[in-house]
mmCIF file of the N, C-alpha and C atoms, coordinates in Angstrom:
data_MODEL
# 
_entry.id   MODEL 
# 
loop_
_atom_site.group_PDB 
_atom_site.id 
_atom_site.type_symbol 
_atom_site.label_atom_id 
_atom_site.label_alt_id 
_atom_site.label_comp_id 
_atom_site.label_asym_id 
_atom_site.label_entity_id 
_atom_site.label_seq_id 
_atom_site.pdbx_PDB_ins_code 
_atom_site.Cartn_x 
_atom_site.Cartn_y 
_atom_site.Cartn_z 
_atom_site.occupancy 
_atom_site.B_iso_or_equiv 
_atom_site.pdbx_formal_charge 
_atom_site.auth_seq_id 
_atom_site.auth_comp_id 
_atom_site.auth_asym_id 
_atom_site.auth_atom_id 
_atom_site.pdbx_PDB_model_num 
ATOM 1   N N  . MET A 1 1  ? 58.091  107.420 82.430  1.00 0.00 ? 1  MET A N  1 
ATOM 2   C CA . MET A 1 1  ? 59.412  106.866 81.966  1.00 0.00 ? 1  MET A CA 1 
ATOM 3   C C  . MET A 1 1  ? 60.056  106.776 81.085  1.00 0.00 ? 1  MET A C  1 
ATOM 4   N N  . SER A 1 2  ? 61.646  107.016 81.062  1.00 0.00 ? 2  SER A N  1 
ATOM 5   C CA . SER A 1 2  ? 62.126  106.345 79.832  1.00 0.00 ? 2  SER A CA 1 
ATOM 6   C C  . SER A 1 2  ? 63.095  104.796 79.795  1.00 0.00 ? 2  SER A C  1 
ATOM 7   N N  . LEU A 1 3  ? 63.219  104.687 78.558  1.00 0.00 ? 3  LEU A N  1 
ATOM 8   C CA . LEU A 1 3  ? 63.606  103.610 78.060  1.00 0.00 ? 3  LEU A CA 1 
ATOM 9   C C  . LEU A 1 3  ? 64.587  103.495 79.248  1.00 0.00 ? 3  LEU A C  1 
ATOM 10  N N  . ASP A 1 4  ? 65.443  104.057 80.026  1.00 0.00 ? 4  ASP A N  1 
ATOM 11  C CA . ASP A 1 4  ? 66.392  103.719 79.926  1.00 0.00 ? 4  ASP A CA 1 
ATOM 12  C C  . ASP A 1 4  ? 66.421  102.981 81.760  1.00 0.00 ? 4  ASP A C  1 
ATOM 13  N N  . ASP A 1 5  ? 64.938  103.103 82.190  1.00 0.00 ? 5  ASP A N  1 
ATOM 14  C CA . ASP A 1 5  ? 64.676  102.314 83.884  1.00 0.00 ? 5  ASP A CA 1 
ATOM 15  C C  . ASP A 1 5  ? 64.802  101.038 83.451  1.00 0.00 ? 5  ASP A C  1 
ATOM 16  N N  . ASN A 1 6  ? 64.677  100.079 82.447  1.00 0.00 ? 6  ASN A N  1 
ATOM 17  C CA . ASN A 1 6  ? 64.712  99.057  82.523  1.00 0.00 ? 6  ASN A CA 1 
ATOM 18  C C  . ASN A 1 6  ? 66.116  98.262  82.472  1.00 0.00 ? 6  ASN A C  1 
ATOM 19  N N  . LEU A 1 7  ? 67.360  99.307  81.923  1.00 0.00 ? 7  LEU A N  1 
ATOM 20  C CA . LEU A 1 7  ? 67.719  98.607  82.552  1.00 0.00 ? 7  LEU A CA 1 
ATOM 21  C C  . LEU A 1 7  ? 69.028  98.665  83.124  1.00 0.00 ? 7  LEU A C  1 
ATOM 22  N N  . PRO A 1 8  ? 69.497  98.225  83.682  1.00 0.00 ? 8  PRO A N  1 
ATOM 23  C CA . PRO A 1 8  ? 70.672  97.971  85.308  1.00 0.00 ? 8  PRO A CA 1 
ATOM 24  C C  . PRO A 1 8  ? 71.390  98.546  85.642  1.00 0.00 ? 8  PRO A C  1 
ATOM 25  N N  . ASP A 1 9  ? 72.188  99.084  86.698  1.00 0.00 ? 9  ASP A N  1 
ATOM 26  C CA . ASP A 1 9  ? 72.800  100.539 87.038  1.00 0.00 ? 9  ASP A CA 1 
ATOM 27  C C  . ASP A 1 9  ? 73.999  100.013 86.573  1.00 0.00 ? 9  ASP A C  1 
ATOM 28  N N  . PRO A 1 10 ? 75.242  100.585 85.804  1.00 0.00 ? 10 PRO A N  1 
ATOM 29  C CA . PRO A 1 10 ? 76.521  99.873  85.520  1.00 0.00 ? 10 PRO A CA 1 
ATOM 30  C C  . PRO A 1 10 ? 76.966  99.661  86.715  1.00 0.00 ? 10 PRO A C  1 
ATOM 31  N N  . ILE A 1 11 ? 77.145  100.704 87.074  1.00 0.00 ? 11 ILE A N  1 
ATOM 32  C CA . ILE A 1 11 ? 77.966  101.237 88.648  1.00 0.00 ? 11 ILE A CA 1 
ATOM 33  C C  . ILE A 1 11 ? 77.514  99.743  89.920  1.00 0.00 ? 11 ILE A C  1 
ATOM 34  N N  . GLU A 1 12 ? 76.432  99.542  89.775  1.00 0.00 ? 12 GLU A N  1 
ATOM 35  C CA . GLU A 1 12 ? 75.879  98.745  90.336  1.00 0.00 ? 12 GLU A CA 1 
ATOM 36  C C  . GLU A 1 12 ? 76.554  97.618  90.324  1.00 0.00 ? 12 GLU A C  1 
ATOM 37  N N  . SER A 1 13 ? 76.251  96.698  88.482  1.00 0.00 ? 13 SER A N  1 
ATOM 38  C CA . SER A 1 13 ? 76.504  95.441  87.776  1.00 0.00 ? 13 SER A CA 1 
ATOM 39  C C  . SER A 1 13 ? 78.290  95.514  87.842  1.00 0.00 ? 13 SER A C  1 
ATOM 40  N N  . ALA A 1 14 ? 78.785  96.750  87.401  1.00 0.00 ? 14 ALA A N  1 
ATOM 41  C CA . ALA A 1 14 ? 80.475  96.548  88.152  1.00 0.00 ? 14 ALA A CA 1 
ATOM 42  C C  . ALA A 1 14 ? 81.217  95.988  88.970  1.00 0.00 ? 14 ALA A C  1 
ATOM 43  N N  . SER A 1 15 ? 80.421  96.707  90.749  1.00 0.00 ? 15 SER A N  1 
ATOM 44  C CA . SER A 1 15 ? 80.562  96.319  91.662  1.00 0.00 ? 15 SER A CA 1 
ATOM 45  C C  . SER A 1 15 ? 80.449  94.741  92.613  1.00 0.00 ? 15 SER A C  1 
ATOM 46  N N  . LYS A 1 16 ? 79.465  94.677  92.045  1.00 0.00 ? 16 LYS A N  1 
ATOM 47  C CA . LYS A 1 16 ? 78.962  92.729  91.915  1.00 0.00 ? 16 LYS A CA 1 
ATOM 48  C C  . LYS A 1 16 ? 80.054  92.350  91.530  1.00 0.00 ? 16 LYS A C  1 
ATOM 49  N N  . GLY A 1 17 ? 79.712  92.490  90.198  1.00 0.00 ? 17 GLY A N  1 
ATOM 50  C CA . GLY A 1 17 ? 81.016  91.508  89.699  1.00 0.00 ? 17 GLY A CA 1 
ATOM 51  C C  . GLY A 1 17 ? 82.365  91.338  89.878  1.00 0.00 ? 17 GLY A C  1 
ATOM 52  N N  . PHE A 1 18 ? 83.007  92.634  90.315  1.00 0.00 ? 18 PHE A N  1 
ATOM 53  C CA . PHE A 1 18 ? 84.103  92.560  90.930  1.00 0.00 ? 18 PHE A CA 1 
ATOM 54  C C  . PHE A 1 18 ? 84.415  92.071  92.014  1.00 0.00 ? 18 PHE A C  1 
ATOM 55  N N  . VAL A 1 19 ? 83.617  92.399  93.260  1.00 0.00 ? 19 VAL A N  1 
ATOM 56  C CA . VAL A 1 19 ? 82.467  92.010  94.431  1.00 0.00 ? 19 VAL A CA 1 
ATOM 57  C C  . VAL A 1 19 ? 83.087  90.532  94.346  1.00 0.00 ? 19 VAL A C  1 
ATOM 58  N N  . LYS A 1 20 ? 82.597  89.903  93.107  1.00 0.00 ? 20 LYS A N  1 
ATOM 59  C CA . LYS A 1 20 ? 81.944  88.159  93.122  1.00 0.00 ? 20 LYS A CA 1 
ATOM 60  C C  . LYS A 1 20 ? 83.560  87.635  92.346  1.00 0.00 ? 20 LYS A C  1 
ATOM 61  N N  . ALA A 1 21 ? 83.772  88.175  91.753  1.00 0.00 ? 21 ALA A N  1 
ATOM 62  C CA . ALA A 1 21 ? 85.176  87.597  91.608  1.00 0.00 ? 21 ALA A CA 1 
ATOM 63  C C  . ALA A 1 21 ? 86.414  87.321  92.500  1.00 0.00 ? 21 ALA A C  1 
ATOM 64  N N  . LEU A 1 22 ? 86.580  88.540  93.568  1.00 0.00 ? 22 LEU A N  1 
ATOM 65  C CA . LEU A 1 22 ? 87.479  88.552  94.129  1.00 0.00 ? 22 LEU A CA 1 
ATOM 66  C C  . LEU A 1 22 ? 87.301  87.719  95.772  1.00 0.00 ? 22 LEU A C  1 
ATOM 67  N N  . VAL A 1 23 ? 85.895  87.475  95.658  1.00 0.00 ? 23 VAL A N  1 
ATOM 68  C CA . VAL A 1 23 ? 85.516  86.834  96.928  1.00 0.00 ? 23 VAL A CA 1 
ATOM 69  C C  . VAL A 1 23 ? 86.182  85.110  96.573  1.00 0.00 ? 23 VAL A C  1 
ATOM 70  N N  . GLU A 1 24 ? 86.041  84.517  95.362  1.00 0.00 ? 24 GLU A N  1 
ATOM 71  C CA . GLU A 1 24 ? 85.800  83.645  94.466  1.00 0.00 ? 24 GLU A CA 1 
ATOM 72  C C  . GLU A 1 24 ? 87.775  83.778  94.473  1.00 0.00 ? 24 GLU A C  1 
ATOM 73  N N  . LEU A 1 25 ? 88.119  84.511  94.098  1.00 0.00 ? 25 LEU A N  1 
ATOM 74  C CA . LEU A 1 25 ? 89.349  84.278  93.804  1.00 0.00 ? 25 LEU A CA 1 
ATOM 75  C C  . LEU A 1 25 ? 90.017  84.203  95.026  1.00 0.00 ? 25 LEU A C  1 
ATOM 76  N N  . SER A 1 26 ? 89.027  85.288  96.408  1.00 0.00 ? 26 SER A N  1 
ATOM 77  C CA . SER A 1 26 ? 90.046  84.304  97.458  1.00 0.00 ? 26 SER A CA 1 
ATOM 78  C C  . SER A 1 26 ? 89.939  83.402  97.955  1.00 0.00 ? 26 SER A C  1 
ATOM 79  N N  . LEU A 1 27 ? 88.224  82.418  98.347  1.00 0.00 ? 27 LEU A N  1 
ATOM 80  C CA . LEU A 1 27 ? 88.445  81.799  98.531  1.00 0.00 ? 27 LEU A CA 1 
ATOM 81  C C  . LEU A 1 27 ? 89.203  80.807  97.902  1.00 0.00 ? 27 LEU A C  1 
ATOM 82  N N  . GLU A 1 28 ? 90.294  80.384  96.153  1.00 0.00 ? 28 GLU A N  1 
ATOM 83  C CA . GLU A 1 28 ? 90.862  79.811  95.325  1.00 0.00 ? 28 GLU A CA 1 
ATOM 84  C C  . GLU A 1 28 ? 91.960  79.764  96.850  1.00 0.00 ? 28 GLU A C  1 
ATOM 85  N N  . ASN A 1 29 ? 92.648  81.004  96.955  1.00 0.00 ? 29 ASN A N  1 
ATOM 86  C CA . ASN A 1 29 ? 93.934  81.042  97.215  1.00 0.00 ? 29 ASN A CA 1 
ATOM 87  C C  . ASN A 1 29 ? 93.740  80.731  98.360  1.00 0.00 ? 29 ASN A C  1 
ATOM 88  N N  . ILE A 1 30 ? 93.360  80.435  98.999  1.00 0.00 ? 30 ILE A N  1 
ATOM 89  C CA . ILE A 1 30 ? 92.520  80.393  101.340 1.00 0.00 ? 30 ILE A CA 1 
ATOM 90  C C  . ILE A 1 30 ? 92.957  79.044  100.796 1.00 0.00 ? 30 ILE A C  1 
ATOM 91  N N  . SER A 1 31 ? 92.060  78.014  100.158 1.00 0.00 ? 31 SER A N  1 
ATOM 92  C CA . SER A 1 31 ? 92.139  77.281  99.675  1.00 0.00 ? 31 SER A CA 1 
ATOM 93  C C  . SER A 1 31 ? 93.315  75.531  98.987  1.00 0.00 ? 31 SER A C  1 
ATOM 94  N N  . ASP A 1 32 ? 94.076  76.559  98.112  1.00 0.00 ? 32 ASP A N  1 
ATOM 95  C CA . ASP A 1 32 ? 95.326  76.703  97.735  1.00 0.00 ? 32 ASP A CA 1 
ATOM 96  C C  . ASP A 1 32 ? 96.741  76.446  99.131  1.00 0.00 ? 32 ASP A C  1 
ATOM 97  N N  . LEU A 1 33 ? 96.264  77.692  99.764  1.00 0.00 ? 33 LEU A N  1 
ATOM 98  C CA . LEU A 1 33 ? 97.528  77.800  101.376 1.00 0.00 ? 33 LEU A CA 1 
ATOM 99  C C  . LEU A 1 33 ? 96.735  76.832  101.619 1.00 0.00 ? 33 LEU A C  1 
ATOM 100 N N  . VAL A 1 34 ? 95.933  76.599  102.413 1.00 0.00 ? 34 VAL A N  1 
ATOM 101 C CA . VAL A 1 34 ? 95.918  74.937  103.394 1.00 0.00 ? 34 VAL A CA 1 
ATOM 102 C C  . VAL A 1 34 ? 96.000  74.137  102.190 1.00 0.00 ? 34 VAL A C  1 
ATOM 103 N N  . LYS A 1 35 ? 96.130  73.581  101.702 1.00 0.00 ? 35 LYS A N  1 
ATOM 104 C CA . LYS A 1 35 ? 96.707  73.004  101.159 1.00 0.00 ? 35 LYS A CA 1 
ATOM 105 C C  . LYS A 1 35 ? 97.975  72.480  100.987 1.00 0.00 ? 35 LYS A C  1 
ATOM 106 N N  . LYS A 1 36 ? 98.978  73.216  100.475 1.00 0.00 ? 36 LYS A N  1 
ATOM 107 C CA . LYS A 1 36 ? 100.201 73.585  101.043 1.00 0.00 ? 36 LYS A CA 1 
ATOM 108 C C  . LYS A 1 36 ? 100.394 73.519  102.343 1.00 0.00 ? 36 LYS A C  1 
ATOM 109 N N  . PHE A 1 37 ? 100.159 73.583  102.961 1.00 0.00 ? 37 PHE A N  1 
ATOM 110 C CA . PHE A 1 37 ? 100.702 74.082  104.466 1.00 0.00 ? 37 PHE A CA 1 
ATOM 111 C C  . PHE A 1 37 ? 99.899  72.217  104.365 1.00 0.00 ? 37 PHE A C  1 
ATOM 112 N N  . LYS A 1 38 ? 98.742  71.518  104.105 1.00 0.00 ? 38 LYS A N  1 
ATOM 113 C CA . LYS A 1 38 ? 98.712  70.135  105.337 1.00 0.00 ? 38 LYS A CA 1 
ATOM 114 C C  . LYS A 1 38 ? 99.716  69.112  104.861 1.00 0.00 ? 38 LYS A C  1 
ATOM 115 N N  . ASP A 1 39 ? 100.017 69.293  103.628 1.00 0.00 ? 39 ASP A N  1 
ATOM 116 C CA . ASP A 1 39 ? 101.301 68.398  102.616 1.00 0.00 ? 39 ASP A CA 1 
ATOM 117 C C  . ASP A 1 39 ? 103.460 69.177  102.587 1.00 0.00 ? 39 ASP A C  1 
ATOM 118 N N  . ARG A 1 40 ? 102.577 70.462  103.474 1.00 0.00 ? 40 ARG A N  1 
ATOM 119 C CA . ARG A 1 40 ? 104.316 70.883  104.492 1.00 0.00 ? 40 ARG A CA 1 
ATOM 120 C C  . ARG A 1 40 ? 105.057 71.351  102.905 1.00 0.00 ? 40 ARG A C  1 
ATOM 121 N N  . LYS A 1 41 ? 104.364 71.773  102.274 1.00 0.00 ? 41 LYS A N  1 
ATOM 122 C CA . LYS A 1 41 ? 104.807 72.553  101.100 1.00 0.00 ? 41 LYS A CA 1 
ATOM 123 C C  . LYS A 1 41 ? 105.009 74.688  101.657 1.00 0.00 ? 41 LYS A C  1 
ATOM 124 N N  . LEU A 1 42 ? 104.105 74.223  102.451 1.00 0.00 ? 42 LEU A N  1 
ATOM 125 C CA . LEU A 1 42 ? 104.585 76.127  103.042 1.00 0.00 ? 42 LEU A CA 1 
ATOM 126 C C  . LEU A 1 42 ? 104.352 76.116  104.445 1.00 0.00 ? 42 LEU A C  1 
ATOM 127 N N  . ALA A 1 43 ? 105.682 76.301  104.698 1.00 0.00 ? 43 ALA A N  1 
ATOM 128 C CA . ALA A 1 43 ? 105.972 76.598  106.058 1.00 0.00 ? 43 ALA A CA 1 
ATOM 129 C C  . ALA A 1 43 ? 105.718 78.556  106.739 1.00 0.00 ? 43 ALA A C  1 
ATOM 130 N N  . PHE A 1 44 ? 106.363 78.743  107.700 1.00 0.00 ? 44 PHE A N  1 
ATOM 131 C CA . PHE A 1 44 ? 105.741 79.657  108.638 1.00 0.00 ? 44 PHE A CA 1 
ATOM 132 C C  . PHE A 1 44 ? 106.760 79.603  109.667 1.00 0.00 ? 44 PHE A C  1 
ATOM 133 N N  . ILE A 1 45 ? 107.832 80.952  109.127 1.00 0.00 ? 45 ILE A N  1 
ATOM 134 C CA . ILE A 1 45 ? 109.310 80.899  109.158 1.00 0.00 ? 45 ILE A CA 1 
ATOM 135 C C  . ILE A 1 45 ? 108.373 81.991  110.572 1.00 0.00 ? 45 ILE A C  1 
ATOM 136 N N  . GLN A 1 46 ? 109.333 81.436  112.172 1.00 0.00 ? 46 GLN A N  1 
ATOM 137 C CA . GLN A 1 46 ? 109.196 81.696  113.185 1.00 0.00 ? 46 GLN A CA 1 
ATOM 138 C C  . GLN A 1 46 ? 110.877 82.251  113.939 1.00 0.00 ? 46 GLN A C  1 
ATOM 139 N N  . ASP A 1 47 ? 111.724 82.309  112.613 1.00 0.00 ? 47 ASP A N  1 
ATOM 140 C CA . ASP A 1 47 ? 112.953 82.431  114.050 1.00 0.00 ? 47 ASP A CA 1 
ATOM 141 C C  . ASP A 1 47 ? 113.060 84.868  113.307 1.00 0.00 ? 47 ASP A C  1 
ATOM 142 N N  . GLU A 1 48 ? 113.084 84.745  114.680 1.00 0.00 ? 48 GLU A N  1 
ATOM 143 C CA . GLU A 1 48 ? 113.983 86.281  114.485 1.00 0.00 ? 48 GLU A CA 1 
ATOM 144 C C  . GLU A 1 48 ? 114.752 86.199  113.634 1.00 0.00 ? 48 GLU A C  1 
ATOM 145 N N  . GLU A 1 49 ? 116.052 86.116  114.009 1.00 0.00 ? 49 GLU A N  1 
ATOM 146 C CA . GLU A 1 49 ? 117.490 85.940  112.849 1.00 0.00 ? 49 GLU A CA 1 
ATOM 147 C C  . GLU A 1 49 ? 116.767 85.609  111.336 1.00 0.00 ? 49 GLU A C  1 
ATOM 148 N N  . THR A 1 50 ? 116.273 84.973  110.494 1.00 0.00 ? 50 THR A N  1 
ATOM 149 C CA . THR A 1 50 ? 115.546 83.799  110.050 1.00 0.00 ? 50 THR A CA 1 
ATOM 150 C C  . THR A 1 50 ? 115.557 85.521  109.109 1.00 0.00 ? 50 THR A C  1 
ATOM 151 N N  . ILE A 1 51 ? 113.658 86.220  109.680 1.00 0.00 ? 51 ILE A N  1 
ATOM 152 C CA . ILE A 1 51 ? 113.293 87.695  108.903 1.00 0.00 ? 51 ILE A CA 1 
ATOM 153 C C  . ILE A 1 51 ? 113.768 88.083  108.778 1.00 0.00 ? 51 ILE A C  1 
ATOM 154 N N  . LYS A 1 52 ? 115.139 88.448  109.717 1.00 0.00 ? 52 LYS A N  1 
ATOM 155 C CA . LYS A 1 52 ? 116.187 90.070  109.819 1.00 0.00 ? 52 LYS A CA 1 
ATOM 156 C C  . LYS A 1 52 ? 116.902 89.755  108.410 1.00 0.00 ? 52 LYS A C  1 
ATOM 157 N N  . ILE A 1 53 ? 117.536 88.790  107.895 1.00 0.00 ? 53 ILE A N  1 
ATOM 158 C CA . ILE A 1 53 ? 117.842 87.806  107.118 1.00 0.00 ? 53 ILE A CA 1 
ATOM 159 C C  . ILE A 1 53 ? 117.531 88.216  105.386 1.00 0.00 ? 53 ILE A C  1 
ATOM 160 N N  . VAL A 1 54 ? 115.688 87.794  105.409 1.00 0.00 ? 54 VAL A N  1 
ATOM 161 C CA . VAL A 1 54 ? 115.149 87.856  104.549 1.00 0.00 ? 54 VAL A CA 1 
ATOM 162 C C  . VAL A 1 54 ? 115.071 89.249  104.137 1.00 0.00 ? 54 VAL A C  1 
ATOM 163 N N  . LYS A 1 55 ? 114.421 89.978  105.225 1.00 0.00 ? 55 LYS A N  1 
ATOM 164 C CA . LYS A 1 55 ? 114.753 91.409  105.222 1.00 0.00 ? 55 LYS A CA 1 
ATOM 165 C C  . LYS A 1 55 ? 115.428 91.746  104.679 1.00 0.00 ? 55 LYS A C  1 
ATOM 166 N N  . GLU A 1 56 ? 116.574 92.092  104.794 1.00 0.00 ? 56 GLU A N  1 
ATOM 167 C CA . GLU A 1 56 ? 117.919 92.444  104.235 1.00 0.00 ? 56 GLU A CA 1 
ATOM 168 C C  . GLU A 1 56 ? 117.862 92.317  102.358 1.00 0.00 ? 56 GLU A C  1 
# 
């Protein structure tokens, strides 16, 4: 048994931290988008002509 056996795997630890942060950030962003949509501060464009103009 070496001294390193008691240390956490750095790749596993970093991966877990990254995934946790990504999930938390995603949940916050989704909540913000839903709130903006409910407050009518966010709308989805359905008009094809407007979409074409924006893409140009």
